[in-house]
C-alpha positions in Angstrom: 79.1 36.1 136.2 79.5 35.3 132.5 76.7 36.7 130.4 77.1 34.8 127.2 74.3 33.5 124.9 74.7 31.1 122.0 72.8 32.3 119.0 71.9 29.2 117.0 71.4 29.1 113.3 67.7 28.5 112.4 67.3 28.2 108.7 63.7 28.3 107.3 60.8 30.5 107.4 59.4 29.2 110.7 61.7 29.5 113.7 61.5 26.7 116.3 61.5 29.0 119.3 60.7 26.1 121.6 64.2 24.6 121.1 66.1 27.7 121.7 68.0 28.7 124.8 66.2 31.5 126.9 67.8 34.1 129.2 65.9 35.7 132.0 65.9 39.4 132.6 66.7 40.6 136.2 66.7 43.8 138.1 69.1 46.1 136.3 70.8 47.3 139.5 70.8 44.3 141.8 70.6 41.4 139.5 67.8 40.0 141.6 64.6 38.4 140.2 61.8 40.7 139.0 58.1 40.8 139.6 57.0 40.7 135.9 59.2 37.9 134.5 60.7 38.3 131.1 62.7 35.8 128.9 64.5 36.5 125.7 65.5 34.0 122.9 67.7 34.8 119.9 68.5 33.0 116.6 69.8 33.8 113.1 69.8 32.8 109.5 71.7 34.0 106.5 69.8 37.3 106.3 68.8 38.4 109.7 68.9 38.3 113.5 65.6 37.1 115.2 64.8 38.1 118.8 61.8 37.2 120.9 60.8 38.8 124.3 58.2 36.9 126.2 57.1 38.6 129.4 54.3 38.7 131.9 52.5 42.0 131.8 49.3 42.5 133.7 49.3 46.3 133.3 50.3 48.3 130.2 51.4 51.9 130.1 51.9 52.8 126.4 50.5 55.9 124.7 53.1 56.8 122.1 52.1 56.2 118.5 55.0 57.5 116.2 58.3 56.0 115.3 61.2 57.4 117.4 58.9 58.8 120.1 60.5 58.6 123.5 59.2 55.1 124.2 61.6 54.7 127.1 59.4 57.0 129.1 56.7 54.2 129.3 56.6 50.4 129.0 59.1 49.1 126.4 61.5 46.4 125.6 65.0 47.3 124.2 67.9 45.7 122.4 71.4 47.3 122.3 73.9 45.8 119.7 77.6 46.7 119.6 79.1 45.0 116.6 82.5 46.7 117.0 82.7 45.7 120.7 84.3 49.0 121.7 81.4 50.5 123.5 81.7 53.7 121.5 79.2 53.0 118.7 76.1 50.8 118.9 72.5 50.4 117.8 69.5 50.8 120.0 66.1 49.3 119.2 63.0 49.7 121.3 59.5 48.3 120.9 56.3 49.4 122.7 53.5 47.0 123.7 51.6 48.5 120.7 54.4 47.7 118.2 55.7 51.3 118.0 59.4 51.4 117.1 62.3 53.5 118.2 65.6 52.8 116.4 68.8 54.9 116.6 72.6 54.9 116.2 74.3 55.7 119.5 77.7 57.4 120.0 79.0 57.0 123.5 82.1 58.9 124.3 83.1 58.3 127.9 79.5 58.5 128.9 78.5 61.4 126.7 75.6 60.0 124.7 74.6 61.2 121.2 71.4 59.6 119.8 71.0 59.6 116.0 67.3 59.0 115.5 67.6 60.2 111.9 68.9 56.7 111.1 66.3 54.0 110.4 66.6 50.3 110.1 64.8 50.0 106.8 64.3 46.3 106.7 63.3 45.8 110.3 60.1 43.8 110.9 58.4 43.6 114.3 55.2 42.3 115.8 53.6 42.3 119.3 50.8 40.0 120.4 49.1 39.1 123.7 48.8 35.6 125.0 46.8 35.6 128.3 48.8 37.8 130.7 51.9 37.8 128.5 53.2 40.0 125.8 55.3 38.4 123.0 57.6 40.8 121.0 59.1 39.4 117.8 61.9 41.1 115.9 63.6 40.5 112.6 66.6 42.7 112.2 68.3 42.3 108.8 72.1 42.2 108.9 72.0 44.8 106.1 70.7 47.2 108.7 73.2 46.2 111.3 76.1 46.5 108.9 77.8 43.1 109.4 77.0 39.5 108.6 78.1 37.1 111.3 79.9 33.8 110.8 80.5 30.8 113.0 82.2 32.1 116.2 81.4 35.8 115.6 80.7 37.5 118.9 78.7 40.7 119.3 78.3 42.7 122.5 74.6 43.1 123.3 72.2 43.7 126.1 68.4 43.2 126.4 66.3 45.4 128.6 62.7 46.1 129.7 61.0 49.0 131.4 57.7 48.2 133.1 55.5 50.6 135.1 53.2 49.1 137.7 49.7 50.2 138.8 51.2 52.5 141.5 53.3 54.3 138.9 56.6 52.7 140.0 59.0 51.9 137.1 60.8 48.6 137.1 64.1 48.3 135.1 65.1 44.9 133.8 68.3 43.7 132.0 69.9 40.5 130.9 73.4 41.7 132.0 72.8 44.1 135.0 74.5 47.4 134.7 74.6 48.2 138.5 72.7 51.5 138.0 69.4 52.5 136.4 71.1 53.4 133.2 71.1 51.1 130.1 74.0 52.9 128.3 76.8 51.1 130.1 78.4 49.2 127.3 81.1 47.7 129.5 78.2 45.7 131.1 76.9 44.3 127.8 76.9 40.5 127.4 78.3 38.4 124.6 76.1 37.0 121.8 78.0 34.1 120.2 76.9 33.0 116.7 77.0 29.3 115.9 75.9 27.3 112.9 74.9 24.4 115.1 71.2 23.7 115.8 69.8 24.3 119.2 
């Protein structure tokens, strides 16, 4: 299956999220539908990448309060961005339901992972809000933090993830592009984010 997502140019302060293409997260191992549905939308302008996670969430497990705490041990949404496309170096961003951030540079040498949490995305802006039984996570990631400004036709390797714990304590792992195992650090399974200056 081809995991490619067009990233449309959305100039202006207010992004028209309703017009943008959404992708659904699925079970990270099987690729099957998940219980707590999650969709992701992405767009960009001259300065930054904008990402929205919109997911059903009727039970929240989130007790961490400090930046770079191990958010992946509880409920979280995650973005991995590999600008080089080699799978050896990429950025990892995580956001808890209480808007606590984890950001790091990752070195992945044949599966040996080194996480550099001393790196911070200085211009990153995030927010989380509740709408009924849903959580809406918004990200603005400046290209200055990513280290590259895309152009028409630029393709980055990315993946979107969610970890959601249910009331019985079972953890559910979601992904846009399934990795085949309960491990998000499988860059060969990242999808393609294709930048376009068209409108959605």
